[in-house]
ZAMARGU-4260 file (C-alpha; in steps of 0.2 Angstrom, whole numbers, plus 5000, padded with zeros to 4 digits):
<rodrens>
0) 4883/4918/5057 | 4879/4936/5053 | 4892/4939/5039 | 4888/4922/5031 | 4869/4925/5032
5) 4872/4943/5024 | 4882/4936/5010 | 4870/4922/5007 | 4855/4935/5007 | 4864/4947/4995
10) 4867/4932/4983 | 4849/4926/4983 | 4844/4944/4975 | 4852/4940/4959 | 4860/4923/4951
15) 4877/4928/4956 | 4888/4913/4959 | 4900/4911/4974 | 4919/4915/4970 | 4923/4897/4973
20) 4910/4891/4961 | 4916/4904/4948 | 4934/4897/4948 | 4927/4879/4948 | 4915/4884/4933
25) 4927/4894/4923 | 4944/4887/4921 | 4950/4901/4911 | 4943/4914/4923 | 4960/4921/4928
30) 4965/4924/4910 | 4950/4932/4906 | 4949/4944/4921 | 4967/4949/4922 | 4975/4960/4911
35) 4993/4968/4909 | 4993/4987/4904 | 5007/5000/4905 | 5017/4990/4917 | 5003/4986/4928
40) 4995/4969/4931 | 4976/4970/4935 | 4968/4955/4943 | 4948/4956/4945 | 4946/4937/4945
45) 4942/4936/4964 | 4926/4947/4961 | 4909/4940/4957 | 4910/4945/4939 | 4905/4930/4929
50) 4904/4928/4911 | 4884/4930/4910 | 4886/4946/4921 | 4899/4953/4910 | 4889/4949/4895
55) 4875/4959/4903 | 4886/4974/4907 | 4893/4974/4890 | 4876/4975/4883 | 4872/4989/4895
60) 4887/4999/4891 | 4882/4998/4872 | 4865/5004/4876 | 4872/5018/4887 | 4882/5024/4873
65) 4899/5021/4880 | 4909/5021/4863 | 4901/5037/4858 | 4904/5045/4876 | 4922/5039/4876
70) 4925/5046/4859 | 4917/5063/4864 | 4929/5063/4879 | 4945/5062/4868 | 4938/5072/4854
75) 4935/5087/4866 | 4916/5088/4864 | 4905/5094/4878 | 4904/5080/4890 | 4900/5091/4905
80) 4882/5097/4900 | 4878/5106/4916 | 4893/5118/4912 | 4893/5116/4893 | 4911/5110/4894
85) 4923/5098/4887 | 4935/5089/4898 | 4952/5091/4891 | 4963/5084/4905 | 4968/5071/4893
90) 4975/5084/4881 | 4988/5088/4894 | 4996/5071/4890 | 4993/5072/4872 | 4978/5061/4870
95) 4964/5073/4863 | 4958/5084/4849 | 4974/5091/4840 | 4970/5109/4844 | 4968/5106/4863
100) 4984/5096/4862 | 4993/5110/4854 | 4988/5123/4867 | 4992/5111/4882 | 5009/5108/4874
105) 5012/5127/4872 | 5008/5131/4889 | 5018/5116/4896 | 5033/5123/4887 | 5031/5139/4896
110) 5030/5129/4912 | 5046/5121/4907 | 5054/5137/4903 | 5050/5142/4921 | 5056/5126/4929
115) 5073/5129/4919 | 5074/5147/4926 | 5071/5141/4943 | 5084/5127/4942 | 5096/5139/4933
120) 5096/5152/4948 | 5084/5165/4942 | 5076/5165/4958 | 5092/5164/4967 | 5095/5150/4979
125) 5079/5139/4981 | 5079/5125/4993 | 5061/5124/4997 | 5043/5124/4989 | 5027/5128/4998
130) 5013/5123/4987 | 4996/5129/4992 | 4980/5124/4985 | 4965/5113/4990 | 4956/5098/4984
135) 4963/5092/4967 | 4976/5108/4967 | 4985/5098/4981 | 4979/5080/4982 | 4986/5074/4965
140) 5003/5084/4966 | 5004/5078/4985 | 5002/5059/4980 | 5015/5060/4966 | 5028/5069/4976
145) 5025/5059/4992 | 5027/5043/4981 | 5042/5047/4970 | 5050/5063/4977 | 5055/5058/4993
150) 5073/5057/4989 | 5073/5074/4979 | 5090/5081/4982 | 5085/5099/4976 | 5069/5105/4986
155) 5060/5102/5002 | 5042/5101/4996 | 5027/5106/5009 | 5009/5106/5004 | 4995/5116/5012
160) 4977/5115/5009 | 4968/5117/5026 | 4962/5134/5032 | 4967/5128/5050 | 4982/5139/5056
165) 4990/5124/5063 | 4991/5116/5045 | 5001/5132/5040 | 5012/5132/5055 | 5016/5114/5052
170) 5019/5116/5033 | 5032/5130/5034 | 5041/5123/5049 | 5055/5114/5039 | 5056/5129/5026
175) 5069/5143/5025 | 5058/5159/5021 | 5073/5166/5012 | 5075/5152/5000 | 5057/5145/4998
180) 5046/5148/4982 | 5027/5148/4985 | 5017/5140/4971 | 4998/5144/4973 | 4988/5132/4963
185) 4969/5137/4960 | 4958/5135/4945 | 4947/5150/4949 | 4960/5159/4961 | 4946/5164/4971
190) 4944/5149/4983 | 4943/5157/5001 | 4955/5143/5009 | 4969/5146/4996 | 4967/5165/4996
195) 4969/5166/5015 | 4984/5154/5015 | 4991/5165/5001 | 4990/5180/5012 | 4997/5170/5027
200) 5012/5165/5016 | 5015/5183/5011 | 5015/5188/5029 | 5027/5174/5033 | 5040/5179/5020
205) 5038/5197/5025 | 5040/5194/5043 | 5056/5184/5040 | 5063/5199/5031 | 5060/5195/5012
210) 5061/5211/5004 | 5050/5206/4989 | 5037/5193/4995 | 5027/5194/4979 | 5043/5190/4969
215) 5043/5172/4977 | 5025/5168/4971 | 5020/5158/4957 | 5002/5155/4951 | 4995/5139/4941
220) 4977/5145/4936 | 4964/5144/4924 | 4960/5162/4929 | 4976/5172/4927 | 4966/5189/4928
225) 4961/5184/4946 | 4980/5180/4949 | 4986/5197/4944 | 4973/5205/4955 | 4980/5195/4970
230) 4996/5203/4965 | 5005/5190/4956 | 5016/5196/4941 | 5010/5189/4924 | 5027/5183/4921
235) 5024/5169/4935 | 5007/5164/4931 | 5006/5148/4922 | 4988/5146/4914 | 4978/5130/4911
240) 4962/5127/4902 | 4945/5130/4910 | 4940/5113/4904 | 4953/5104/4915 | 4944/5100/4931
245) 4953/5103/4948 | 4953/5084/4952 | 4961/5080/4935 | 4974/5095/4935 | 4990/5088/4941
250) 4994/5084/4922 | 4993/5103/4919 | 5003/5118/4926 | 4997/5113/4943 | 5010/5100/4941
255) 5024/5113/4943 | 5028/5107/4959 | 5029/5089/4953 | 5041/5094/4939 | 5052/5103/4952
260) 5053/5089/4964 | 5055/5075/4950 | 5064/5084/4938 | 5056/5088/4920 | 5061/5071/4914
265) 5051/5063/4928 | 5036/5075/4924 | 5036/5069/4906 | 5036/5051/4911 | 5021/5054/4922
270) 5012/5061/4907 | 5018/5047/4896 | 5013/5034/4908 | 4995/5042/4908 | 4995/5043/4889
275) 4998/5024/4888 | 4983/5020/4899 | 4973/5034/4888 | 4977/5023/4872 | 4972/5007/4881
280) 4955/5015/4886 | 4953/5023/4870 | 4955/5008/4858 | 4953/4993/4868 | 4938/4984/4864
285) 4924/4985/4879 | 4927/4966/4883 | 4945/4970/4887 | 4946/4987/4892 | 4952/4987/4911
290) 4944/5003/4917 | 4927/4998/4910 | 4929/4980/4917 | 4932/4988/4934 | 4918/4999/4932
295) 4906/4983/4929 | 4912/4976/4947 | 4909/4993/4954 | 4890/4993/4947 | 4889/4975/4952
300) 4893/4978/4970 | 4884/4994/4972 | 4868/4991/4963 | 4866/4973/4965 | 4874/4968/4982
305) 4870/4985/4991 | 4888/4988/4995 | 4889/5007/5000 | 4909/5008/5001 | 4924/5001/4993
310) 4940/4999/5002 | 4957/5002/4994 | 4973/4998/5003 | 4991/5002/4996 | 5003/4988/5001
315) 5017/5001/4998 | 5021/5016/5010 | 5024/5027/4995 | 5006/5026/4990 | 4999/5030/5007
320) 4990/5045/5000 | 4982/5036/4986 | 4965/5032/4996 | 4963/5051/4999 | 4967/5055/4981
325) 4954/5042/4975 | 4941/5049/4986 | 4940/5065/4978 | 4942/5058/4959 | 4927/5046/4963
330) 4916/5054/4976 | 4917/5071/4969 | 4914/5065/4950 | 4900/5052/4953 | 4893/5058/4971
335) 4876/5063/4961 | 4858/5059/4962 | 4852/5065/4945 | 4857/5060/4928 | 4866/5072/4916
340) 4848/5078/4910 | 4843/5082/4928 | 4832/5067/4931 | 4833/5056/4947 | 4845/5041/4945
345) 4839/5024/4942 | 4854/5016/4952 | 4865/5019/4966 | 4880/5031/4960 | 4896/5031/4969
350) 4901/5021/4985 | 4910/5029/4998 | 4929/5025/4995 | 4941/5023/5009 | 4956/5015/5014
355) 4973/5014/5021 | 4991/5006/5021 | 4995/4988/5023 | 5000/4980/5034 | 4995/4994/5047
360) 4977/4991/5041 | 4976/4974/5044 | 4977/4978/5063 | 4964/4991/5062 | 4950/4987/5050
365) 4951/4970/5043 | 4942/4962/5058 | 4927/4970/5049 | 4931/4965/5032 | 4934/4948/5036
370) 4919/4945/5050 | 4908/4960/5050 | 4890/4960/5044 | 4894/4972/5029 | 4901/4966/5012
375) 4914/4978/5007 | 4924/4975/4990 | 4943/4977/4994 | 4956/4983/4982 | 4974/4979/4985
380) 4987/4990/4977 | 5005/4982/4978 | 5022/4985/4969 | 5032/4969/4964 | 5049/4977/4966
385) 5052/4988/4982 | 5064/5003/4982 | 5070/5004/5000 | 5086/5001/5008 | 5080/4987/5020
390) 5083/4968/5018 | 5072/4960/5004 | 5062/4950/5018 | 5053/4967/5022 | 5046/4968/5004
395) 5043/4949/5003 | 5031/4948/5018 | 5023/4964/5013 | 5018/4956/4996 | 5014/4940/5005
400) 5003/4948/5017 | 4993/4958/5002 | 4991/4942/4993 | 4986/4931/5009 | 4973/4944/5013
405) 4965/4942/4996 | 4965/4923/4998 | 4958/4924/5015 | 4943/4935/5011 | 4939/4923/4996
410) 4941/4906/5004 | 4936/4909/5022 | 4938/4896/5035 | 4925/4885/5044 | 4926/4883/5063
415) 4914/4875/5076 | 4918/4891/5086 | 4908/4904/5079 | 4920/4918/5084 | 4933/4908/5075
420) 4923/4906/5059 | 4926/4916/5042 | 4913/4916/5030 | 4923/4919/5015 | 4916/4923/4998
425) 4921/4942/5000 | 4928/4950/4985 | 4944/4959/4982 | 4954/4965/4966 | 4972/4967/4964
430) 4982/4981/4956 | 5000/4976/4954 | 5013/4989/4948 | 5030/4981/4942 | 5039/4995/4950
435) 5033/5012/4956 | 5040/5025/4945 | 5034/5041/4937 | 5027/5032/4921 | 5018/5018/4931
440) 5010/5031/4943 | 5004/5040/4929 | 4996/5025/4921 | 4988/5021/4938 | 4980/5038/4942
445) 4974/5038/4923 | 4966/5021/4925 | 4956/5027/4940 | 4951/5043/4931 | 4944/5033/4916
450) 4936/5020/4928 | 4927/5034/4936 | 4921/5040/4918 | 4915/5023/4913 | 4905/5022/4929
455) 4897/5039/4925 | 4891/5033/4908 | 4884/5017/4914 | 4873/5027/4927 | 4870/5041/4915
460) 4878/5055/4927 | 4889/5069/4923 | 4906/5065/4930 | 4914/5083/4928 | 4903/5095/4938
465) 4904/5096/4958 | 4890/5108/4963 | 4888/5099/4979 | 4903/5106/4987 | 4897/5124/4985
470) 4882/5125/4997 | 4892/5124/5013 | 4906/5136/5007 | 4892/5148/5001 | 4884/5149/5019
475) 4901/5150/5027 | 4906/5166/5015 | 4889/5174/5019 | 4892/5172/5038 | 4910/5178/5037
480) 4903/5193/5028 | 4892/5197/5042 | 4876/5190/5035 | 4861/5188/5047 | 4859/5171/5055
485) 4841/5171/5056 | 4839/5158/5042 | 4850/5145/5052 | 4843/5131/5062 | 4844/5134/5081
490) 4858/5121/5082 | 4869/5130/5070 | 4866/5148/5078 | 4869/5141/5096 | 4887/5133/5090
495) 4891/5152/5082 | 4886/5160/5099 | 4895/5147/5109 | 4911/5149/5100 | 4910/5167/5097
500) 4914/5167/5079
</rodrens>
């Protein structure tokens, strides 16, 4: 059948054994490809990584200078050569050069003082938070608050990123403007979508009779002067370092909304969980380094087996936003076609990351995963102990479904009826949290950050710039300012004329 032929053809390109053969040939396979770090169990045994392949990847990581690149990241050296910057998001959780850690700590204490002031009533009665941003300024905080803050007794938290007016209407619907604070998170504080939504929030507050709308605004930014120019008082501007990328910024003052939703102790636990993963990534030997081993699997499927996507399924409703967050962390970081010194890359770089929530996804996309003609590595993310109020049978069946899907992808099933035959030999990995709390979620997100960096080192690209997001935004900005349309293609000109924009 087509799926079986595809897998067979892929395996012929390289001396890669089938999953069943790997388990048969390597009695200690599970122990060598499963790891427990920071309260999370990682199982990469149902991937096609064999010991020969791993040895080859370890040698490749050595030649690529993985250890030196990792050391440079934590030392605050330049790891973003196109912008001549360090990447100091690890300093926000205490895992970097002392000067960077000291500065991050001082700024975090200022944020804590603001949190204490809000909780102490300095802003009057506060029942709601409207968090405005886009990209990493929203995706990370939204993931954490959605996962851990659903039972927050203090605030109703809403996130707004889309420029679509319908998104604004939906975001503010449950909020009382008289008792809502607006947190505006933007690294540059010049992003078109964010500034337009900021103005809409002002009008919303003013229209509801709030006497001093600007007094309800708080900014988190690396460009405080731009926030001042937007009318936000310096006393309500929380600064973070220019060397903290937007998609890595939830650990910084961008995490103000997290701290309000979870309480300061919850925010600190999030940072400590990430720091625990930092310590593992920083000090573990390459052969036992979980983010690096995961990157080896990524390289295997993208480069040798031609897989252009990777699917991530959260078997926990609280992690429903995880795939969307990972899309930015991985695809914005490694969606590149040149090396860090500007030459064309020698290998495919980042696959498309997509996914969903189990068990819903089983009834939507798993048909393709089991019997389709494309090979898609699958990642299952689950939690051992649930935290819902329903009968325990719900969570037991949820976990069994996750584990059964991985087993079925690997084993397949033969049948004389081709419609009911499953080729099997399809890879998956499992990430199993003991509990979903602030500490484990911090470690999980940090794992994906370091995995992304490890992939970039193996391919020789810069994971910390993102010029690819600028071109379309530049054209839209010029058109909104009345620029001539003569340089546009006929199709785009016709669309503008048809809509009258």
